[in-house]
C-alpha positions as CSV (number, residue, x, y, z in Angstrom):
1,M,20.0,-19.1,11.9
2,H,16.8,-19.5,9.9
3,K,17.1,-18.7,6.3
4,T,14.1,-17.7,4.1
5,L,13.6,-17.7,0.4
6,I,11.3,-15.0,-0.8
7,V,9.4,-16.0,-4.0
8,T,7.8,-12.9,-5.5
9,N,6.7,-11.0,-8.6
10,D,6.4,-7.9,-6.5
11,F,9.9,-6.6,-5.9
12,P,11.7,-3.3,-6.7
13,P,12.7,-1.6,-8.8
14,R,9.3,-2.5,-10.2
15,P,7.1,0.2,-8.6
16,G,4.1,-0.4,-6.5
17,G,2.7,-0.8,-3.0
18,I,3.2,-4.5,-2.6
19,Q,6.8,-4.2,-3.9
20,A,7.6,-1.5,-1.3
21,F,5.9,-3.7,1.4
22,V,8.0,-6.8,0.6
23,H,11.2,-4.9,0.2
24,N,10.8,-2.9,3.4
25,M,10.1,-6.1,5.3
26,A,13.0,-7.9,3.7
27,V,15.7,-5.3,4.4
28,R,14.7,-5.4,8.1
29,Q,15.2,-9.1,8.5
30,P,18.4,-10.4,10.3
31,A,21.6,-10.3,8.2
32,G,22.2,-13.4,6.2
33,S,18.7,-14.7,6.6
34,I,17.1,-13.7,3.2
35,V,17.4,-14.9,-0.4
36,V,15.1,-13.4,-3.1
37,Y,13.8,-15.2,-6.2
38,A,11.9,-12.6,-8.3
39,S,10.7,-11.9,-11.8
40,T,12.8,-9.7,-14.0
41,W,10.4,-6.8,-14.6
42,R,12.5,-5.2,-17.4
43,D,16.0,-5.7,-18.9
44,G,18.8,-3.3,-18.4
45,S,21.2,-1.9,-15.9
46,E,18.5,-0.5,-13.5
47,V,17.5,-3.9,-12.2
48,A,21.1,-5.1,-12.0
49,R,22.3,-2.0,-10.1
50,F,19.4,-2.3,-7.7
51,D,20.0,-6.0,-7.0
52,A,23.7,-5.4,-6.4
53,E,22.9,-2.8,-3.7
54,Q,20.7,-5.2,-1.7
55,P,22.0,-6.8,1.5
56,F,21.0,-10.2,0.3
57,P,21.2,-12.3,-2.9
58,V,18.5,-11.5,-5.6
59,I,18.1,-14.2,-8.2
60,R,15.9,-13.1,-11.2
61,D,13.8,-15.4,-13.2
62,R,13.9,-14.8,-17.0
63,T,10.2,-13.9,-17.2
64,K,8.7,-10.6,-16.3
65,V,5.8,-12.3,-14.4
66,M,6.3,-15.6,-12.8
67,V,3.4,-18.1,-12.6
68,P,3.6,-21.4,-10.7
69,T,4.5,-23.5,-13.8
70,P,6.6,-26.7,-13.4
71,R,9.7,-24.8,-14.6
72,V,9.4,-21.9,-12.1
73,T,8.6,-24.4,-9.3
74,R,11.7,-26.5,-10.1
75,R,13.8,-23.4,-10.1
76,A,12.5,-22.2,-6.8
77,A,13.2,-25.7,-5.3
78,E,16.7,-25.6,-6.7
79,I,17.4,-22.2,-5.1
80,L,15.9,-23.4,-1.8
81,R,18.2,-26.3,-1.6
82,A,21.3,-24.5,-3.0
83,E,20.9,-21.6,-0.5
84,K,20.0,-23.9,2.4
85,C,16.8,-22.1,3.1
86,D,14.4,-23.7,5.6
87,S,11.4,-21.4,5.1
88,V,9.6,-19.7,2.1
89,W,7.8,-16.4,2.1
90,F,5.5,-15.7,-0.9
91,G,5.4,-11.9,-1.4
92,A,1.9,-12.3,-2.7
93,A,0.1,-15.6,-1.8
94,A,-1.8,-15.7,-5.1
95,P,-0.8,-17.3,-7.4
96,L,2.7,-18.3,-6.4
97,G,1.5,-19.9,-3.2
98,L,0.3,-22.8,-5.3
99,M,4.0,-23.9,-5.3
100,A,3.9,-24.5,-1.5
101,P,3.5,-28.3,-1.5
102,A,6.4,-28.8,-3.9
103,L,8.6,-26.5,-1.9
104,R,7.7,-28.3,1.3
105,R,8.8,-31.5,-0.4
106,A,12.0,-29.8,-1.4
107,G,12.8,-29.1,2.3
108,A,10.9,-25.9,3.4
109,G,9.8,-26.4,6.9
110,R,7.7,-23.3,7.1
111,L,5.7,-21.5,4.3
112,L,4.1,-18.1,4.7
113,G,2.1,-16.2,2.1
114,M,1.3,-12.5,2.3
115,T,-2.2,-11.5,1.1
116,H,-3.2,-8.1,-0.2
117,G,-6.2,-6.5,-1.9
118,H,-6.1,-8.7,-4.9
119,E,-6.6,-11.9,-2.9
120,A,-9.8,-10.4,-1.4
121,A,-11.0,-9.8,-5.0
122,W,-10.1,-13.4,-5.9
123,A,-12.2,-14.6,-3.1
124,Q,-15.3,-13.4,-4.9
125,L,-14.7,-15.5,-8.0
126,P,-15.6,-19.3,-7.9
127,A,-12.6,-20.6,-9.8
128,A,-10.2,-18.3,-7.9
129,R,-11.7,-19.3,-4.6
130,Q,-10.7,-22.9,-5.3
131,L,-7.1,-21.8,-5.9
132,L,-7.1,-19.7,-2.7
133,R,-8.3,-22.8,-0.8
134,R,-5.3,-24.8,-2.2
135,I,-2.9,-22.0,-1.2
136,G,-4.4,-21.9,2.3
137,A,-4.0,-25.6,2.7
138,G,-0.4,-25.6,1.4
139,T,1.0,-22.8,3.6
140,D,1.4,-22.6,7.3
141,T,0.4,-19.0,7.7
142,L,-1.4,-16.4,5.5
143,T,-1.1,-12.8,6.6
144,Y,-3.7,-10.2,6.1
145,L,-3.8,-6.4,6.0
146,G,-6.9,-5.7,8.1
147,E,-10.4,-7.0,9.0
148,Y,-11.9,-6.3,5.5
149,T,-9.4,-8.5,3.7
150,R,-9.3,-11.1,6.4
151,S,-13.0,-11.7,6.4
152,R,-13.1,-12.2,2.6
153,I,-10.0,-14.3,2.3
154,A,-10.9,-16.4,5.3
155,D,-14.3,-17.3,3.8
156,A,-12.5,-18.6,0.7
157,V,-9.6,-20.5,2.3
158,G,-11.8,-22.4,4.7
159,P,-11.9,-22.6,8.5
160,E,-8.6,-24.5,9.1
161,A,-6.5,-22.1,7.1
162,A,-8.5,-19.1,8.4
163,A,-7.6,-20.1,11.9
164,R,-3.9,-19.7,11.0
165,M,-4.2,-16.2,9.5
166,V,-2.2,-13.5,11.2
167,Q,-2.4,-9.7,10.7
168,L,0.7,-8.2,9.1
169,P,0.0,-4.8,7.4
170,P,2.7,-2.6,5.8
171,G,4.4,-0.1,7.9
172,V,5.5,3.5,7.8
173,D,9.0,4.9,8.2
174,E,8.4,7.6,10.8
175,R,11.9,8.9,10.3
176,T,11.1,9.7,6.6
177,F,7.4,10.8,7.0
178,H,7.3,13.5,9.8
179,P,6.0,17.0,10.3
180,E,9.3,18.7,9.4
181,S,9.6,16.9,6.0
182,G,10.0,20.0,3.9
183,G,6.4,20.8,3.2
184,A,6.6,24.5,4.0
185,E,9.4,25.0,1.5
186,L,7.6,23.1,-1.2
187,R,4.5,25.2,-0.6
188,R,6.5,28.3,-1.3
189,R,8.0,26.8,-4.4
190,L,4.6,25.9,-5.7
191,G,3.3,29.4,-4.9
192,L,0.8,28.0,-2.3
193,A,2.3,29.5,0.9
194,D,-0.8,31.4,1.9
195,R,-3.5,29.1,0.6
196,P,-5.2,26.2,2.4
197,V,-4.1,23.0,0.7
198,V,-5.9,19.7,0.4
199,V,-3.4,17.1,-0.8
200,C,-4.0,13.7,-2.4
201,V,-1.0,11.5,-3.0
202,S,-1.8,8.4,-5.1
203,R,-1.7,6.9,-8.5
204,L,-4.3,8.5,-10.8
205,V,-6.8,5.7,-11.3
206,P,-10.6,5.9,-10.9
207,R,-10.7,3.9,-7.6
208,K,-8.7,6.4,-5.7
209,G,-11.3,9.2,-5.9
210,Q,-9.4,12.2,-7.2
211,D,-12.5,12.8,-9.4
212,T,-14.6,12.9,-6.2
213,L,-12.3,15.6,-4.8
214,I,-12.6,17.7,-8.0
215,E,-16.4,17.3,-7.9
216,A,-16.2,18.5,-4.3
217,M,-14.2,21.6,-5.1
218,P,-17.1,24.0,-5.9
219,Q,-18.6,23.3,-2.5
220,I,-15.2,23.6,-0.8
221,L,-14.5,26.9,-2.5
222,A,-17.9,28.3,-1.5
223,D,-16.7,28.0,2.1
224,V,-12.9,28.4,1.7
225,P,-12.5,30.5,-1.5
226,D,-8.7,30.4,-1.6
227,A,-8.4,26.6,-1.1
228,V,-6.4,24.5,-3.6
229,L,-6.4,20.8,-4.4
230,L,-2.9,19.4,-4.9
231,I,-3.0,16.1,-6.8
232,V,0.3,14.3,-6.5
233,G,1.1,11.3,-8.7
234,G,0.8,10.1,-12.2
235,G,-1.4,7.6,-14.0
236,P,-3.8,6.9,-16.8
237,Y,-6.6,8.9,-15.3
238,R,-4.9,12.3,-15.5
239,A,-6.4,13.6,-18.8
240,D,-9.9,12.7,-17.6
241,L,-9.3,14.5,-14.3
242,E,-8.0,17.7,-16.0
243,K,-11.1,17.7,-18.3
244,L,-13.3,17.3,-15.2
245,A,-11.6,20.3,-13.5
246,D,-12.2,22.4,-16.6
247,A,-15.8,21.3,-16.8
248,R,-16.5,22.1,-13.1
249,G,-14.8,25.5,-13.5
250,V,-12.2,24.8,-10.8
251,R,-9.1,24.4,-12.9
252,A,-7.4,27.4,-11.3
253,S,-7.8,25.7,-7.9
254,V,-6.5,22.3,-8.8
255,R,-2.7,21.6,-9.2
256,F,-1.3,18.4,-10.8
257,T,2.3,17.6,-10.0
258,G,2.6,14.4,-12.0
259,S,4.8,11.7,-10.7
260,V,7.4,12.8,-8.2
261,P,10.6,11.0,-7.0
262,W,10.1,8.9,-3.9
263,E,12.5,11.1,-1.9
264,E,10.2,14.1,-2.5
265,L,7.0,12.4,-1.4
266,P,7.3,13.3,2.3
267,A,7.5,17.0,1.4
268,H,4.5,16.7,-0.8
269,Y,2.5,15.3,2.1
270,G,3.8,18.0,4.3
271,A,2.7,20.7,1.8
272,G,-1.0,19.9,2.7
273,D,-3.2,21.1,5.5
274,V,-5.5,18.1,5.0
275,F,-4.9,14.8,3.3
276,A,-7.9,13.4,1.3
277,M,-8.3,10.3,-0.8
278,P,-12.0,9.3,-0.9
279,C,-11.5,5.9,-2.5
280,R,-14.4,3.8,-3.7
281,T,-14.9,0.2,-4.6
282,R,-15.5,-0.6,-8.3
283,R,-16.3,-3.5,-10.6
284,G,-18.6,-5.3,-8.2
285,G,-15.9,-5.5,-5.5
286,L,-13.0,-6.6,-7.8
287,D,-11.4,-3.2,-7.7
288,V,-11.0,-2.4,-4.0
289,E,-8.6,-0.7,-1.6
290,G,-6.7,-3.3,0.4
291,L,-5.6,-0.9,3.2
292,G,-4.3,2.6,2.0
293,I,-0.9,3.1,3.4
294,V,-1.0,6.7,2.1
295,Y,-3.4,7.6,5.0
296,L,-0.8,6.4,7.5
297,E,2.0,8.2,5.8
298,A,-0.1,11.4,6.0
299,S,-0.7,10.7,9.7
300,A,3.0,10.3,10.3
301,T,3.5,13.7,8.6
302,G,1.0,15.2,11.0
303,L,-2.0,15.7,8.8
304,P,-5.6,14.8,9.5
305,V,-7.0,12.5,6.8
306,V,-10.3,12.1,4.9
307,A,-10.6,8.5,3.6
308,G,-13.1,6.7,1.5
309,D,-14.9,3.6,2.7
310,S,-13.5,1.2,0.1
311,G,-12.3,-2.2,1.4
312,G,-9.7,-1.9,4.1
313,A,-9.2,1.9,3.9
314,P,-11.1,2.5,7.2
315,D,-8.5,0.3,9.0
316,A,-5.9,3.1,8.4
317,V,-8.0,5.8,10.1
318,L,-9.2,6.2,13.7
319,E,-12.6,7.7,13.0
320,G,-12.9,11.1,14.7
321,E,-9.3,10.9,16.2
322,T,-6.9,10.8,13.2
323,G,-9.5,11.8,10.6
324,Y,-12.8,10.8,9.0
325,V,-14.1,8.1,6.7
326,V,-16.6,9.2,4.1
327,P,-18.7,7.2,1.5
328,G,-16.5,6.7,-1.5
329,G,-17.8,8.6,-4.5
330,S,-19.7,11.2,-2.4
331,P,-18.4,14.7,-3.2
332,A,-20.8,16.3,-0.7
333,A,-19.6,14.1,2.2
334,A,-15.9,14.7,1.3
335,A,-16.5,18.4,1.0
336,E,-18.2,18.7,4.4
337,R,-15.4,17.0,6.2
338,I,-12.7,18.8,4.3
339,V,-14.3,22.2,5.0
340,R,-14.6,21.4,8.6
341,L,-10.9,20.6,8.9
342,L,-9.8,23.6,6.8
343,N,-11.8,26.0,9.0
344,D,-10.5,24.6,12.3
345,E,-6.8,24.8,12.9
346,E,-7.0,23.3,16.4
347,L,-8.9,20.3,15.1
348,R,-6.3,19.8,12.4
349,R,-3.5,20.0,15.0
350,R,-5.2,17.6,17.4
351,M,-5.9,15.0,14.7
352,G,-2.4,15.3,13.2
353,E,-0.8,14.8,16.5
354,A,-3.0,11.8,17.3
355,G,-2.1,10.3,13.9
356,R,1.6,10.7,14.5
357,R,1.3,9.0,17.9
358,W,-0.8,6.1,16.4
359,V,1.8,5.5,13.7
360,D,4.6,5.5,16.3
361,R,2.7,3.1,18.5
362,S,1.4,0.6,15.9
363,W,2.6,1.1,12.4
364,R,6.4,1.5,12.5
365,W,8.3,-0.8,10.1
366,D,10.6,-2.1,12.8
367,L,7.7,-3.4,14.9
368,L,6.0,-5.1,11.9
369,A,9.2,-6.6,10.5
370,G,9.9,-8.1,14.0
371,R,6.5,-9.8,13.8
372,L,7.4,-11.3,10.4
373,T,10.7,-12.6,11.8
374,S,8.8,-14.5,14.5
375,L,6.3,-15.9,12.0
376,L,9.1,-17.2,9.7
377,A,10.8,-18.8,12.6
378,G,7.6,-20.6,13.6
């Protein structure tokens, strides 16, 4: 059996999208085929308890963020040899993929690096582009989320490495995110049973576009007076968003849930009639959406989606079939699409069903984890 060493800073219980991506892929690999070398994140029993529950060994580095120093590289090589691993999977190619040549010399026959949104941002910076080129040369395969990230990373790593890139996006657990996820009960609990609900599930940061939705609310309420915007998630932008809702006179029609436990997320998606996150690219392209798995989780829950056009977000929407893509940062465009969906129950149903079918056909974790198994085996 092939055995793979995962080298990563992005691993639970540290929260985040890449962490969930790597973990979901790891637990779906064949039994006995995975060993994890990860950073510590924080001290305490939470990490130890999580590691003990995993179906594979998790070895923690003493640092909270690993970088490809000689010490970390030596430790990774020691684990590779001690655990008799014949392949290496970097949870995020940059920067830990710079260790690839040393790990190949230590005995790794196959090296794979996952890329995400931040590698696409690196590709725009001259010094970082040189590092990406070295990572591309040192690995056998780099994966990419969608066409947006592929095109930018491919330009940086060069034609030879680009020819070896393979698409591998994160997946959706269709058994967790589904139309009967408890949304109706949550709506009753929140006092929203009889109101049209636009839901946004995401970390509260400027790129995600919750401010665009609040700016759109006066236009939405002019057409759908009892509509409510349900903003799910926590983050540093919350105070600004609350002030904006007050300034626009829509505070009574905007609900903030704060952070919610992971197990309650499916019900929060299901509490909506429409899912909307009109994300936008910021900082000259350095702050960009890599894919937007939230759109696919919403589709699996049976909701039509309204997405922004940042980065790879459009890859998670079938335009006109599962939802719409609007210019990020345009309240008018977001409002127009949201109003159309709130006023057309049949359109919502048709798009929600199409989204559910698309997830089942193309985005299930089991399908994508099988693709990774094949890539690691070579």
